[in-house]
C-alpha positions in Angstrom: 27.3 43.9 -25.4 26.1 42.6 -28.8 29.7 41.4 -29.5 29.7 39.5 -26.2 26.3 37.9 -26.9 27.5 36.9 -30.4 30.6 35.2 -28.9 28.6 33.3 -26.4 26.2 32.2 -29.2 29.1 31.0 -31.3 30.6 29.1 -28.3 27.2 27.4 -27.6 26.9 26.5 -31.3 30.4 25.0 -31.4 29.6 23.0 -28.2 26.3 21.7 -29.8 28.1 20.7 -33.0 30.8 18.8 -31.0 28.2 17.1 -28.9 26.2 16.1 -31.9 29.3 14.6 -33.6 30.2 12.7 -30.4 26.7 11.4 -30.1 26.8 10.3 -33.7 30.1 8.5 -33.1 28.9 6.8 -29.9 25.7 5.7 -31.6 27.8 4.3 -34.4 29.9 2.4 -31.9 26.9 1.0 -30.2 25.1 0.0 -33.4 28.2 -1.7 -34.7 29.4 -3.5 -31.6 27.7 -6.8 -32.5 26.7 -9.6 -30.1 29.6 -11.6 -28.6 27.1 -14.3 -27.6 25.7 -14.7 -31.1 25.2 -18.3 -32.2 25.7 -20.2 -35.5 22.6 -20.6 -37.6 24.0 -23.5 -39.6 25.0 -27.0 -38.5 28.7 -27.6 -38.7 29.1 -30.3 -41.4 32.1 -31.4 -43.5 30.6 -29.4 -46.4 30.5 -26.2 -44.4 34.1 -26.7 -43.2 35.2 -27.3 -46.8 33.4 -24.1 -47.8 35.1 -22.2 -45.0 38.5 -23.5 -46.2 37.8 -22.2 -49.7 36.7 -18.8 -48.3 39.8 -18.6 -46.1 41.8 -19.0 -49.3 39.8 -16.3 -51.1 40.5 -14.0 -48.1 44.2 -14.9 -48.1 44.1 -15.3 -44.3 47.2 -17.5 -44.2 49.4 -14.8 -45.8 49.2 -12.4 -42.9 48.6 -14.9 -40.1 51.7 -17.0 -40.8 55.3 -15.9 -40.0 57.6 -16.0 -43.0 60.4 -17.6 -41.0 59.0 -21.1 -41.0 56.0 -20.4 -38.9 53.0 -22.8 -38.6 50.0 -21.9 -40.7 47.7 -19.4 -39.0 49.8 -19.2 -35.9 50.6 -15.5 -36.4 53.8 -13.7 -35.7 54.2 -11.9 -39.0 55.4 -8.3 -38.6 53.3 -5.9 -40.6 54.8 -2.4 -41.1 52.5 0.5 -40.5 52.9 4.3 -40.1 52.8 4.0 -36.3 55.1 0.9 -35.9 55.1 -2.8 -36.4 51.9 -4.7 -35.9 52.2 -8.5 -35.4 49.5 -10.8 -36.7 47.8 -13.0 -34.1 47.4 -16.7 -33.7 44.0 -17.7 -35.2 44.4 -21.5 -34.8 41.9 -23.2 -32.5 44.3 -23.5 -29.7 42.3 -22.5 -26.6 45.3 -21.0 -24.7 47.0 -18.8 -27.3 44.6 -18.9 -30.3 40.9 -18.5 -30.8 39.8 -21.9 -29.7 37.8 -20.5 -26.8 36.0 -17.8 -28.9 32.3 -17.9 -29.4 31.0 -17.4 -32.9 29.8 -14.0 -31.9 33.3 -13.0 -30.8 34.8 -14.4 -34.1 32.2 -12.4 -36.1 33.0 -9.2 -34.3 36.7 -9.5 -34.9 36.3 -10.4 -38.6 33.6 -7.9 -39.7 33.6 -5.2 -37.0 37.2 -4.8 -35.9 36.5 -5.7 -32.2 38.9 -8.0 -30.4 38.1 -10.9 -28.1 38.5 -8.7 -25.1 36.4 -5.9 -26.6 39.4 -3.8 -27.6 39.6 -2.1 -31.0 41.6 -3.9 -33.7 44.1 -2.1 -35.9 42.8 -1.8 -39.5 45.8 -3.8 -40.7 43.0 -6.4 -40.3 40.8 -5.5 -43.3 37.5 -5.5 -41.4 36.1 -2.6 -43.4 36.2 -4.9 -46.4 35.1 -8.0 -44.5 32.0 -6.1 -43.3 30.6 -7.1 -46.7 31.0 -10.8 -46.1 27.7 -12.5 -45.6 26.5 -14.2 -42.4 26.5 -17.6 -44.1 30.1 -17.2 -45.3 31.3 -15.8 -41.9 29.8 -18.9 -40.2 31.6 -21.2 -42.7 34.9 -19.4 -41.9 34.3 -20.0 -38.2 33.5 -23.7 -38.7 36.8 -24.0 -40.7 39.0 -22.3 -38.2 37.5 -24.2 -35.3 37.5 -27.7 -36.9 39.6 -27.6 -40.1 42.8 -25.9 -38.8 45.4 -27.6 -36.7 45.7 -26.0 -33.2 49.1 -24.4 -32.5 50.2 -23.2 -29.1 52.1 -20.1 -29.8 51.8 -16.9 -27.8 51.1 -13.7 -29.7 53.9 -11.2 -30.1 53.5 -7.7 -28.6 53.2 -5.0 -31.2 56.1 -2.7 -31.6 54.2 0.6 -31.4 55.4 3.3 -29.0 53.2 5.0 -26.4 50.9 7.0 -26.8 50.3 5.7 -30.3 49.7 2.2 -28.8 46.6 3.4 -27.0 43.7 1.7 -28.8 40.7 3.7 -27.7 40.9 6.2 -30.6 40.7 3.2 -33.0 37.1 2.7 -31.9 36.3 6.2 -33.1 38.2 5.5 -36.4 36.1 2.4 -36.8 32.8 4.3 -36.2 33.7 6.9 -38.8 35.4 4.8 -41.5 34.3 1.2 -41.3 30.8 0.2 -42.4 28.5 -1.9 -40.3 27.9 -5.5 -41.6 24.8 -5.6 -43.8 23.5 -7.7 -46.7 25.7 -7.2 -49.7 24.2 -5.2 -52.6 26.2 -5.4 -55.8 24.3 -2.8 -57.8 23.8 -5.1 -60.8 21.4 -7.8 -61.8 24.2 -9.7 -63.6 25.0 -12.8 -61.4 28.6 -13.0 -62.6 29.3 -9.3 -62.0 27.6 -9.5 -58.6 29.8 -12.4 -57.6 32.9 -10.6 -58.8 32.0 -7.5 -56.9 31.4 -9.5 -53.7 34.8 -11.2 -53.9 36.7 -8.1 -54.9 35.1 -5.8 -52.3 34.8 -8.3 -49.5 37.0 -11.3 -48.9 39.5 -10.4 -51.6 39.9 -7.0 -49.9 41.6 -5.8 -53.1 41.0 -2.2 -52.2 43.3 -2.5 -49.2 46.3 -2.3 -51.5 44.9 -1.0 -54.8 43.0 2.0 -53.4 44.8 5.2 -52.2 44.4 6.1 -48.5 43.6 9.5 -46.9 45.7 11.2 -44.2 43.6 9.3 -41.6 44.6 6.0 -43.3 41.2 4.9 -44.4 40.7 3.8 -48.0 39.3 6.6 -50.1 36.6 4.2 -51.4 35.2 0.8 -50.5 33.3 0.2 -53.8 32.9 1.5 -57.3 30.5 4.3 -56.2 33.6 6.3 -55.3 36.0 7.4 -58.0 39.1 6.6 -56.0 38.3 2.9 -55.6 41.0 0.7 -57.1 42.8 3.6 -58.8 46.2 2.4 -57.5 48.5 3.3 -54.7 51.9 2.5 -53.2 52.7 -0.2 -50.7 56.1 -0.8 -49.1 57.9 1.0 -51.9 56.0 -0.9 -54.6 53.8 0.8 -57.1 50.3 -0.9 -56.9 48.5 -0.5 -60.2 45.0 0.6 -60.8 42.5 -2.2 -61.4 39.6 -0.3 -62.9 38.8 -1.4 -66.4 42.3 -2.9 -67.0 42.2 -1.4 -70.6 45.4 -3.2 -71.8 44.4 -6.7 -70.5 41.6 -8.9 -71.7 39.4 -10.8 -69.2 41.2 -14.1 -70.1 44.6 -12.5 -69.4 43.3 -11.4 -66.0 42.1 -14.9 -65.3 45.4 -16.4 -66.3 47.4 -13.9 -64.2 45.3 -14.5 -61.1 45.3 -18.3 -61.6 49.0 -18.8 -62.4 50.9 -15.6 -61.7 51.7 -15.1 -65.4 50.0 -14.3 -68.8 51.1 -13.2 -72.2 52.1 -9.7 -70.9 53.3 -10.0 -67.3 54.7 -12.2 -64.6 53.9 -11.5 -60.9 56.4 -9.9 -58.6 56.4 -8.2 -55.2 53.5 -8.4 -52.7 51.2 -9.9 -55.3 53.3 -13.0 -55.4 52.0 -14.2 -52.0 48.4 -13.3 -53.0 48.5 -15.5 -56.1 50.5 -18.4 -54.4 48.2 -18.5 -51.3 44.9 -17.2 -52.6 43.8 -16.6 -56.1 45.6 -19.7 -57.7 43.4 -21.9 -55.4 40.1 -20.2 -56.5 37.7 -21.8 -59.0 37.7 -20.8 -62.7 34.2 -19.4 -62.3 35.2 -17.1 -59.4 38.3 -15.9 -61.3 36.1 -15.2 -64.4 33.7 -13.3 -62.1 36.5 -11.2 -60.7 37.9 -10.4 -64.1 34.5 -9.5 -65.5 33.8 -7.2 -62.6 37.2 -5.4 -62.9 36.8 -5.0 -66.7 33.3 -3.6 -66.2 34.6 -0.7 -64.0 35.3 2.6 -65.7 39.1 3.0 -66.3 41.1 5.0 -63.8 42.1 8.5 -64.9 45.9 9.1 -65.2 48.7 8.8 -67.7 48.1 6.1 -70.3 51.2 4.5 -71.9 49.9 3.4 -75.3 52.0 1.0 -77.4 53.2 3.6 -80.0 54.3 1.6 -83.0 56.9 4.1 -84.3 58.7 4.6 -81.0 58.7 0.8 -80.3 60.1 0.1 -83.7 62.8 2.7 -83.4 64.1 1.1 -80.1 63.9 -2.4 -81.6 65.8 -1.3 -84.7 68.6 0.3 -82.7 69.1 -2.6 -80.4 69.1 -5.0 -83.4 71.8 -2.9 -85.1 73.8 -2.7 -81.9 75.5 0.5 -83.0 76.1 3.8 -81.1 74.3 2.4 -78.0 73.9 4.2 -74.8 75.2 2.6 -71.5 71.6 1.7 -70.6 71.0 0.1 -74.0 74.3 -1.9 -73.8 73.4 -3.1 -70.3 70.0 -4.2 -71.6 71.5 -6.3 -74.4 74.1 -7.8 -72.2 71.8 -8.7 -69.3 68.2 -8.7 -70.4 67.9 -9.1 -74.1 68.2 -12.9 -74.2 64.9 -13.2 -72.3 63.0 -10.0 -73.1 64.3 -9.6 -76.6 65.2 -6.5 -78.6 61.5 -5.8 -79.0 60.9 -5.7 -75.3 58.0 -8.1 -75.8 59.4 -11.1 -73.9 58.0 -14.5 -74.4 54.3 -15.2 -73.6 53.8 -16.8 -70.2 57.5 -17.2 -69.7 59.4 -13.8 -69.8 57.2 -10.7 -69.1 56.7 -7.9 -71.6 58.6 -4.7 -70.8 57.1 -2.5 -73.5 54.1 -0.8 -71.9 54.5 -2.8 -68.6 52.9 -1.0 -65.6 55.9 -1.8 -63.3 58.2 -0.2 -65.8 56.1 2.9 -66.3 55.1 3.5 -62.7 55.5 7.0 -61.3 57.6 5.5 -58.6 60.4 3.4 -60.0 61.2 1.6 -56.7 59.5 -1.6 -57.7 61.4 -1.8 -61.0 64.6 -1.2 -59.2 63.9 -3.8 -56.6 63.3 -6.4 -59.4 66.5 -5.4 -61.1 68.6 -5.6 -57.9 67.0 -8.6 -56.1 65.3 -10.5 -59.0 62.0 -12.2 -58.8 60.3 -15.6 -59.2 56.9 -16.7 -60.2 55.1 -18.9 -57.6 54.5 -22.6 -58.3 50.7 -23.1 -58.7 48.5 -25.9 -59.8 47.8 -24.1 -63.1 51.5 -23.3 -63.7 53.7 -25.6 -61.6 57.1 -24.5 -63.0 58.9 -21.7 -61.2 60.4 -19.1 -63.5 63.2 -17.1 -61.8 64.8 -13.9 -62.8 68.3 -13.4 -61.2 69.1 -10.2 -59.3 71.9 -7.9 -60.5 72.8 -6.3 -57.2 76.2 -7.9 -57.2 76.8 -7.4 -60.9 75.9 -3.7 -61.4 76.7 -0.6 -59.4 74.2 2.1 -58.7 75.1 4.2 -61.7 74.7 1.2 -64.1 71.3 0.2 -62.6 70.1 3.8 -62.9 71.1 3.8 -66.6 69.5 0.5 -67.3 66.3 1.5 -65.5 66.2 4.8 -67.3 66.4 3.0 -70.7 63.6 0.6 -69.7 61.4 3.5 -68.7 62.0 5.5 -71.8 62.6 2.8 -74.5 60.0 1.4 -76.9 56.7 3.1 -76.1 57.5 3.7 -72.5 57.4 7.3 -71.3 58.4 7.4 -67.6 60.9 9.6 -65.9 64.6 8.9 -65.6 66.1 7.2 -62.6 69.0 8.6 -60.5 71.8 6.9 -58.6 70.3 8.2 -55.3 67.1 6.3 -56.0 69.0 3.1 -56.7 71.1 3.5 -53.6 67.9 4.0 -51.4 66.4 0.8 -52.8 69.6 -1.2 -52.5 70.0 -0.2 -48.8 66.6 -1.5 -48.0 67.2 -5.0 -49.5 67.3 -7.9 -47.1 70.8 -9.4 -46.8 
């Protein structure tokens, strides 16, 4: 009898806990739903529209909401890969039929900062609304003014997402939002320094840097949305590319960070991969003051824990001396001299702001070598920006080298000079090559 009573008590307790959790989630949903009829508090002026245009650049809205096959700006249609299928970005031009031209400010605000669509449905977190929740009311209004009066309307129907049923059911996303996305509230930087506060606001909010540079949990939320969590900006992987940690940036100065964000290159690196679009469409258009603020904030963060690849003078000198002598070379060393040495030199230091440094480079030393292999096979090119108009291309070697040769070259790069990363296999090269676009 006592055992039966204990079982009933445990069942009632479990039901109470479940009910409490559900009540908490429902309360969260109600508190974060926003008002679709909310009105602007500022008059729409040319200055406000211009401010909105700048903020849209800072948020890199055009990158996701423009198809890469010649699509019109902000008309949507870009396929975004996700664990559950392909999500297509939507038309956010002011076209009233297929875009957001008929949306109220309240509906726009709910979509941007709360992850709620025009029809009340839950948006996929491919839209970084957990970060945009930090954007101020004034800046959100400026964005609305810009998209309604500063963007050309394009009539283009939205593409249906390629997500199989039942994963396409959106109702669970509302619960995800309640658990993992903060409600919009005034931004608190945690510092009295105006420059650091501005940098934190841009990085955590419109810049949504954590969307790529912060690891995600099994339930796909970022493991941290600001510096109060140790996982924030500690690096991740995205579409086969290693995404480096941004905390502290111990091997880069503030000025090197500013140069990289403003032009896509500095004395130590040139941009490649997903970050190319970010610089071309977003950071290269930002003011020097904002880039300085971002750099100052990132440098102020405590460095991420993990393997540190220091520039060990003795190891670097030994590799340089062997390549200079050009005797008893391995296959990887010979391939480097024949194909890479003219630009990156026997020292692996490259040429400042022209050819990136390989000794100590994060893309070379990454735990996952896929990004390095992609660059070797497909090549790369810096974007043309106002601060650095010239495009500096690196050719791809997919047609020139077979899988075994690329593996040998990559292994040398990852273990030459002061680099201390793992070797690369033919199988790894084959996998990256097979994923290259024709």
